[in-house]
C-alpha positions in Angstrom: -31.3 -17.3 -10.4 -33.0 -14.0 -10.8 -32.0 -10.8 -12.7 -32.4 -7.2 -11.9 -31.5 -4.3 -14.2 -30.3 -0.9 -13.2 -29.8 2.3 -15.3 -27.3 4.7 -13.8 -27.0 8.1 -15.4 -23.4 9.1 -16.2 -23.8 12.7 -15.2 -25.9 12.3 -12.1 -25.4 8.8 -10.7 -26.1 9.4 -7.0 -29.7 8.2 -6.6 -29.4 5.2 -9.0 -26.0 4.3 -7.4 -27.6 4.3 -3.9 -30.4 2.1 -5.2 -27.9 -0.4 -6.7 -25.8 -0.5 -3.6 -28.8 -1.0 -1.4 -30.0 -3.9 -3.6 -26.6 -5.5 -3.6 -26.3 -5.2 0.2 -29.6 -7.0 0.7 -29.1 -9.9 -1.8 -26.7 -12.7 -2.5 -25.1 -11.5 -5.8 -23.8 -14.2 -8.2 -22.7 -12.0 -11.1 -23.0 -8.5 -12.6 -22.5 -7.1 -16.0 -22.3 -3.5 -17.1 -22.4 -1.7 -20.4 -21.9 2.0 -21.0 -24.3 3.6 -23.4 -22.8 6.7 -25.0 -25.6 9.2 -25.8 -23.8 12.4 -25.0 -25.4 14.3 -22.2 -27.9 11.4 -21.7 -25.2 8.7 -21.4 -25.7 6.0 -18.8 -24.5 2.7 -17.4 -26.8 -0.3 -17.9 -26.1 -2.9 -15.2 -27.5 -6.4 -14.9 -27.3 -8.1 -11.5 -27.7 -11.8 -11.2 -28.8 -13.0 -7.7 -30.2 -16.0 -5.9 -32.6 -16.3 -3.1 -33.7 -18.8 -0.5 -32.4 -22.4 -0.7 -30.9 -21.7 -4.2 -28.2 -19.5 -2.5 -27.0 -22.6 -0.5 -26.7 -24.6 -3.7 -24.7 -21.9 -5.3 -22.3 -21.7 -2.4 -21.8 -25.5 -2.6 -21.1 -25.3 -6.3 -18.5 -22.6 -5.9 -16.8 -24.5 -3.1 -16.7 -27.7 -5.2 -15.2 -25.8 -8.1 -12.4 -24.5 -5.9 -11.7 -27.9 -4.5 -11.8 -29.6 -7.9 -9.3 -27.1 -9.3 -6.7 -28.6 -7.0 -6.9 -31.9 -9.0 -4.7 -30.6 -11.8 -1.0 -31.4 -11.3 0.1 -27.9 -12.3 -2.1 -26.4 -9.6 -1.9 -29.1 -6.9 1.4 -27.7 -5.5 -0.1 -24.2 -5.1 -3.2 -25.7 -3.5 -1.1 -27.7 -1.2 0.7 -24.6 0.0 -2.6 -22.8 0.4 -4.2 -25.7 2.3 -1.2 -26.6 4.6 -1.9 -23.9 7.3 -5.6 -24.7 7.1 -5.1 -28.4 7.7 -3.0 -27.6 10.8 -6.0 -25.7 12.1 -8.5 -28.4 10.8 -10.3 -25.9 8.5 -11.5 -26.9 5.0 -10.1 -24.9 2.1 -13.7 -23.9 1.1 -14.2 -22.3 4.5 -11.2 -20.0 4.2 -12.0 -18.6 0.8 
């Protein structure tokens, strides 16, 4: 995993916002965190974007898919997962492919 930090001014966000959007469009984003820094006229958003590249992105996709499938093991959730998966089984599509 890699990290990228962005600072987006509160009063004039356009240029920094465009840079953030362009970065997110070009990378596989795993998570993002934001924090508002209140400094009056110099206030800004500090944004940390976590992303993966190359073969690591395939591992992340597999981990997420496994987590979704594993969550259906619980008795309280199994009924809902069954309802979600019933139309997919009819079409022979795995639940991880439809998410």
